[in-house]
C-alpha positions as a Markdown table, in Angstrom:
| # | Residue | x | y | z |
|---|---|---|---|---|
| 1 | Met | 26.2 | -19.5 | 44.8 |
| 2 | Asn | 25.0 | -22.1 | 47.3 |
| 3 | Tyr | 25.8 | -22.7 | 50.9 |
| 4 | Leu | 29.4 | -23.9 | 50.6 |
| 5 | Ala | 30.5 | -21.0 | 48.4 |
| 6 | His | 28.9 | -18.4 | 50.7 |
| 7 | Leu | 30.7 | -19.9 | 53.7 |
| 8 | Tyr | 34.0 | -20.1 | 51.8 |
| 9 | Leu | 33.7 | -16.4 | 50.8 |
| 10 | Ser | 32.8 | -15.3 | 54.3 |
| 11 | Pro | 35.2 | -14.2 | 56.9 |
| 12 | Pro | 36.1 | -17.2 | 59.1 |
| 13 | Gln | 34.2 | -16.1 | 62.2 |
| 14 | Asp | 31.1 | -17.6 | 63.7 |
| 15 | Asp | 28.9 | -14.5 | 63.2 |
| 16 | Ala | 30.0 | -14.1 | 59.6 |
| 17 | Trp | 29.4 | -17.8 | 58.9 |
| 18 | Leu | 26.0 | -17.6 | 60.5 |
| 19 | Gly | 25.0 | -14.5 | 58.5 |
| 20 | Ser | 26.3 | -16.1 | 55.3 |
| 21 | Leu | 23.9 | -19.0 | 55.8 |
| 22 | Leu | 21.0 | -16.8 | 57.0 |
| 23 | Gly | 21.1 | -14.9 | 53.7 |
| 24 | Asp | 19.0 | -17.7 | 52.1 |
| 25 | Phe | 16.5 | -17.7 | 55.0 |
| 26 | Val | 16.0 | -14.1 | 55.9 |
| 27 | Lys | 14.0 | -12.0 | 53.5 |
| 28 | Gly | 13.3 | -8.3 | 53.4 |
| 29 | Pro | 14.8 | -5.6 | 55.6 |
| 30 | Leu | 16.9 | -6.8 | 58.5 |
| 31 | Gly | 15.5 | -4.4 | 61.0 |
| 32 | Glu | 16.5 | -4.8 | 64.6 |
| 33 | Arg | 16.7 | -8.6 | 64.6 |
| 34 | Tyr | 20.2 | -8.9 | 63.1 |
| 35 | Arg | 23.1 | -6.5 | 63.9 |
| 36 | Gly | 26.8 | -6.2 | 63.7 |
| 37 | Pro | 28.8 | -9.0 | 61.9 |
| 38 | Val | 25.7 | -11.2 | 61.4 |
| 39 | Ala | 23.9 | -8.3 | 59.6 |
| 40 | Ala | 27.0 | -7.5 | 57.6 |
| 41 | Ala | 27.3 | -11.1 | 56.5 |
| 42 | Ile | 23.6 | -11.2 | 55.4 |
| 43 | Thr | 24.2 | -8.1 | 53.4 |
| 44 | Leu | 27.4 | -9.5 | 51.9 |
| 45 | His | 25.4 | -12.7 | 51.0 |
| 46 | Arg | 22.9 | -10.6 | 49.1 |
| 47 | Arg | 25.6 | -8.6 | 47.3 |
| 48 | Leu | 27.4 | -11.8 | 46.3 |
| 49 | Asp | 24.1 | -13.1 | 44.9 |
| 50 | Thr | 23.6 | -10.0 | 42.8 |
| 51 | Phe | 27.3 | -10.1 | 41.6 |
| 52 | Thr | 27.0 | -13.8 | 40.8 |
| 53 | Asp | 23.7 | -13.4 | 38.8 |
| 54 | Ala | 25.3 | -10.7 | 36.6 |
| 55 | His | 28.7 | -12.3 | 36.1 |
| 56 | Ala | 29.6 | -13.3 | 32.5 |
| 57 | Ala | 30.9 | -16.7 | 33.4 |
| 58 | Val | 27.7 | -17.5 | 35.3 |
| 59 | Gln | 25.6 | -16.3 | 32.4 |
| 60 | Arg | 27.7 | -18.7 | 30.1 |
| 61 | Ser | 26.9 | -21.5 | 32.5 |
| 62 | Lys | 23.2 | -20.7 | 32.5 |
| 63 | Ser | 23.2 | -20.7 | 28.7 |
| 64 | Arg | 24.6 | -24.3 | 28.8 |
| 65 | Val | 21.5 | -25.5 | 30.6 |
| 66 | Ser | 18.8 | -27.1 | 28.4 |
| 67 | Ala | 15.9 | -24.9 | 27.4 |
| 68 | Ala | 13.5 | -27.2 | 29.3 |
| 69 | Arg | 15.3 | -26.3 | 32.6 |
| 70 | Arg | 16.5 | -22.8 | 31.8 |
| 71 | Arg | 14.0 | -21.3 | 34.3 |
| 72 | Tyr | 15.9 | -23.1 | 37.0 |
| 73 | Ala | 19.4 | -22.6 | 35.7 |
| 74 | Gly | 20.3 | -20.3 | 38.5 |
| 75 | Ile | 19.6 | -23.0 | 41.1 |
| 76 | Met | 21.4 | -25.6 | 39.1 |
| 77 | Ile | 24.5 | -23.5 | 38.6 |
| 78 | Asp | 24.6 | -22.6 | 42.3 |
| 79 | Val | 24.8 | -26.4 | 43.1 |
| 80 | Phe | 27.2 | -27.1 | 40.2 |
| 81 | Tyr | 29.6 | -24.5 | 41.4 |
| 82 | Asp | 29.4 | -25.9 | 45.0 |
| 83 | His | 30.4 | -29.2 | 43.5 |
| 84 | Phe | 33.5 | -27.8 | 41.8 |
| 85 | Leu | 34.4 | -25.9 | 45.0 |
| 86 | Ala | 34.0 | -29.0 | 47.1 |
| 87 | Arg | 35.8 | -31.3 | 44.7 |
| 88 | Ser | 38.8 | -29.1 | 44.4 |
| 89 | Trp | 38.6 | -27.7 | 47.9 |
| 90 | Ala | 42.3 | -28.3 | 48.7 |
| 91 | Glu | 43.2 | -25.9 | 45.8 |
| 92 | Phe | 41.3 | -23.1 | 47.4 |
| 93 | His | 41.5 | -23.6 | 51.2 |
| 94 | Asp | 44.2 | -24.7 | 53.6 |
| 95 | Glu | 41.7 | -26.5 | 56.0 |
| 96 | Pro | 40.5 | -29.9 | 54.9 |
| 97 | Leu | 36.9 | -29.8 | 53.8 |
| 98 | Asp | 35.6 | -32.3 | 56.4 |
| 99 | His | 37.2 | -30.1 | 59.2 |
| 100 | Phe | 35.7 | -26.9 | 57.7 |
| 101 | Thr | 32.2 | -28.5 | 57.4 |
| 102 | Ala | 32.4 | -30.0 | 60.9 |
| 103 | Arg | 33.0 | -26.5 | 62.3 |
| 104 | Val | 30.1 | -25.1 | 60.4 |
| 105 | Tyr | 27.7 | -27.9 | 61.6 |
| 106 | Ala | 28.9 | -27.4 | 65.2 |
| 107 | Leu | 28.2 | -23.7 | 64.9 |
| 108 | Leu | 24.6 | -24.4 | 63.6 |
| 109 | Glu | 24.1 | -26.7 | 66.6 |
| 110 | Arg | 25.5 | -24.2 | 69.1 |
| 111 | Arg | 23.5 | -21.3 | 67.8 |
| 112 | His | 20.3 | -23.3 | 66.9 |
| 113 | Ala | 18.1 | -21.0 | 69.0 |
| 114 | Glu | 19.1 | -18.0 | 66.9 |
| 115 | Leu | 18.2 | -19.6 | 63.6 |
| 116 | Pro | 15.0 | -18.8 | 61.7 |
| 117 | Gln | 12.4 | -21.6 | 61.9 |
| 118 | Arg | 13.1 | -22.9 | 58.4 |
| 119 | Leu | 16.9 | -23.1 | 59.0 |
| 120 | Gln | 16.3 | -24.7 | 62.4 |
| 121 | Ser | 14.5 | -27.6 | 60.6 |
| 122 | Val | 17.1 | -27.8 | 57.8 |
| 123 | Ala | 20.2 | -27.6 | 59.9 |
| 124 | Pro | 20.0 | -31.2 | 61.4 |
| 125 | Arg | 19.4 | -32.7 | 57.9 |
| 126 | Met | 22.2 | -30.6 | 56.5 |
| 127 | Arg | 24.6 | -32.0 | 59.1 |
| 128 | Ala | 23.2 | -35.6 | 59.0 |
| 129 | Arg | 23.6 | -35.8 | 55.3 |
| 130 | Asp | 26.7 | -33.6 | 55.1 |
| 131 | Trp | 25.2 | -31.3 | 52.5 |
| 132 | Leu | 28.3 | -29.2 | 52.3 |
| 133 | Gly | 30.9 | -31.9 | 51.9 |
| 134 | Ser | 28.7 | -34.3 | 49.9 |
| 135 | Tyr | 28.7 | -31.9 | 46.9 |
| 136 | Ala | 32.2 | -33.2 | 46.1 |
| 137 | Arg | 30.6 | -36.4 | 44.7 |
| 138 | Ile | 28.8 | -35.8 | 41.4 |
| 139 | Glu | 26.0 | -38.2 | 42.2 |
| 140 | Asn | 25.1 | -36.1 | 45.3 |
| 141 | Val | 24.7 | -33.1 | 43.0 |
| 142 | Gly | 21.9 | -34.9 | 41.2 |
| 143 | Arg | 20.3 | -36.0 | 44.5 |
| 144 | Ala | 20.5 | -32.4 | 45.9 |
| 145 | Leu | 18.8 | -31.0 | 42.8 |
| 146 | Asp | 16.2 | -33.7 | 42.8 |
| 147 | Gly | 15.4 | -32.8 | 46.4 |
| 148 | Ile | 15.2 | -29.1 | 45.7 |
| 149 | Gly | 12.9 | -29.9 | 42.9 |
| 150 | Thr | 10.4 | -31.6 | 45.2 |
| 151 | Arg | 10.0 | -28.3 | 47.1 |
| 152 | Leu | 9.2 | -26.2 | 44.0 |
| 153 | Lys | 5.6 | -25.0 | 43.6 |
| 154 | Arg | 5.6 | -25.7 | 39.9 |
| 155 | Glu | 6.3 | -28.9 | 38.0 |
| 156 | Asn | 9.6 | -30.4 | 39.1 |
| 157 | Arg | 11.9 | -29.6 | 36.2 |
| 158 | Leu | 15.0 | -30.2 | 38.4 |
| 159 | Gly | 14.4 | -33.9 | 38.5 |
| 160 | Gly | 17.4 | -35.5 | 36.7 |
| 161 | Ser | 19.1 | -32.2 | 36.2 |
| 162 | Gly | 22.4 | -33.5 | 37.5 |
| 163 | Glu | 22.7 | -35.2 | 34.1 |
| 164 | Glu | 23.3 | -31.7 | 32.6 |
| 165 | Leu | 26.4 | -31.3 | 34.7 |
| 166 | Cys | 27.8 | -34.5 | 33.4 |
| 167 | Ala | 26.9 | -33.7 | 29.8 |
| 168 | Gln | 28.8 | -30.4 | 29.8 |
| 169 | Tyr | 31.2 | -30.9 | 32.8 |
| 170 | Ala | 34.3 | -29.3 | 31.3 |
| 171 | Gly | 32.4 | -26.2 | 30.2 |
| 172 | Phe | 30.7 | -25.7 | 33.6 |
| 173 | Glu | 34.1 | -26.2 | 35.3 |
| 174 | Ala | 35.8 | -23.7 | 33.1 |
| 175 | Asp | 33.1 | -21.1 | 33.9 |
| 176 | Phe | 33.5 | -21.8 | 37.6 |
| 177 | Arg | 37.2 | -21.4 | 37.4 |
| 178 | Ala | 36.8 | -18.1 | 35.6 |
| 179 | Phe | 34.3 | -16.9 | 38.1 |
| 180 | Leu | 35.9 | -17.9 | 41.4 |
| 181 | Pro | 38.8 | -15.5 | 41.5 |
| 182 | Glu | 36.6 | -12.6 | 40.6 |
| 183 | Val | 33.9 | -13.4 | 43.2 |
| 184 | Arg | 36.7 | -13.9 | 45.8 |
| 185 | Ala | 38.1 | -10.4 | 45.0 |
| 186 | Phe | 34.6 | -8.9 | 45.2 |
| 187 | Ala | 33.9 | -10.6 | 48.6 |
| 188 | Ala | 37.3 | -9.4 | 49.9 |
| 189 | Arg | 36.3 | -5.8 | 49.1 |
| 190 | Gly | 33.2 | -6.4 | 51.3 |
């Protein structure tokens, strides 16, 4: 799962949202730096990632990715699933997507000093380019993956990988729709 899905599955409180985003930026033991709801949300983020990686629908999606990009299938599926969530947001959430994302961006700005260095540098770009809401448009999925690919240490196999979403769109969407209710139930159990 990518940023939008983690936020969607998080309790709708500032500390929980912050922790759900920190899960991608904080590695190793949490120690004394993060406590309470923020630490609980980081832990939930990690548990959701483990659940996601093992889920049969996600495995089906990964198998749809070409052999040349299979090593990066997890990254691709995370972004693909955020696309389906954003595109069909009104089915899954009462608050309009642009209102939801505006609240998240405002939180990142308000609590900027608490963010790890890497997220401090990412947050302004996230807001300026509306990373969370922009996934609703399929062309932005390709752009996002192209951008992620430029940060990889190995050869950029993600360049052009948005085409794979288009090539098997119905299959990826069916996998997402099978997965979402189960990951929601898992997240609700905490």
